[in-house]
C-alpha positions in Angstrom: -14.5 -6.4 -12.8 -12.6 -7.4 -9.6 -9.4 -5.8 -8.5 -6.2 -7.6 -9.5 -4.0 -9.2 -6.8 -0.3 -9.3 -6.8 -0.4 -12.8 -8.2 -2.8 -11.7 -11.0 -0.3 -9.0 -12.0 2.7 -11.4 -11.9 4.6 -9.3 -9.4 7.1 -10.9 -7.1 7.0 -8.9 -3.9 10.4 -10.3 -2.9 12.2 -8.4 -5.5 10.6 -5.0 -4.9 12.2 -2.2 -2.9 9.8 -1.7 0.0 9.8 1.7 1.8 9.0 1.3 5.5 7.3 3.6 7.9 7.0 2.5 11.5 5.8 3.9 14.8 5.6 2.2 18.2 2.0 1.1 17.2 3.1 -0.7 14.0 4.2 0.1 10.5 3.4 -0.2 6.8 5.5 -0.8 3.8 5.0 0.6 0.3 6.5 -0.5 -3.0 6.0 0.7 -6.6 5.7 -1.6 -9.5 5.1 0.3 -12.8 1.6 1.8 -12.6 0.8 -0.2 -9.4 1.4 0.7 -5.8 1.5 -2.1 -3.2 0.9 -1.6 0.5 1.5 -4.2 3.1 1.5 -4.4 6.9 3.8 -6.7 8.8 4.8 -8.4 5.5 1.5 -10.2 5.2 -1.6 -9.1 3.2 -0.7 -6.9 0.2 -3.2 -4.4 -1.1 -2.9 -3.3 -4.7 -3.7 0.3 -5.8 -3.8 1.8 -9.3 -2.6 5.4 -9.8 -6.0 7.0 -9.1 -6.7 4.9 -6.0 -3.3 5.7 -4.6 -3.7 9.4 -5.3 -7.1 9.4 -3.5 -5.6 7.4 -0.6 -2.8 10.0 -0.2 -5.3 12.8 -0.4 -7.3 11.2 2.4 -4.2 10.8 4.5 -3.3 14.5 4.0 -6.8 15.5 5.1 -6.6 13.4 8.3 -9.3 11.0 7.2 -7.5 8.0 8.7 -6.3 9.7 11.9 -8.9 7.9 14.0 -7.5 4.5 12.9 -4.1 5.4 14.4 -5.5 6.1 17.8 
C-alpha cells in the first residue's frame, strides 16, 4: 500500500495552521491535521506522516540522526 498524499487525504493545506522553524540556512513548516502530520519546506513539497512515523522522526531528531543534513 502506498503512502497517502495530501490530496488523497482531502486536506487543504491553505487552511491549516503551519508552525515555522527557520534558520539562516532555510526552514521547515509543520501542520497537524487529525492523525496526520504534514511537513513542508519553502511551501512546496508536502510530506505526510502518520503518528508512528512522526514519533520516529522526532526520536531521530532528538538523537542527532539528521545533524549531518544541516551542515
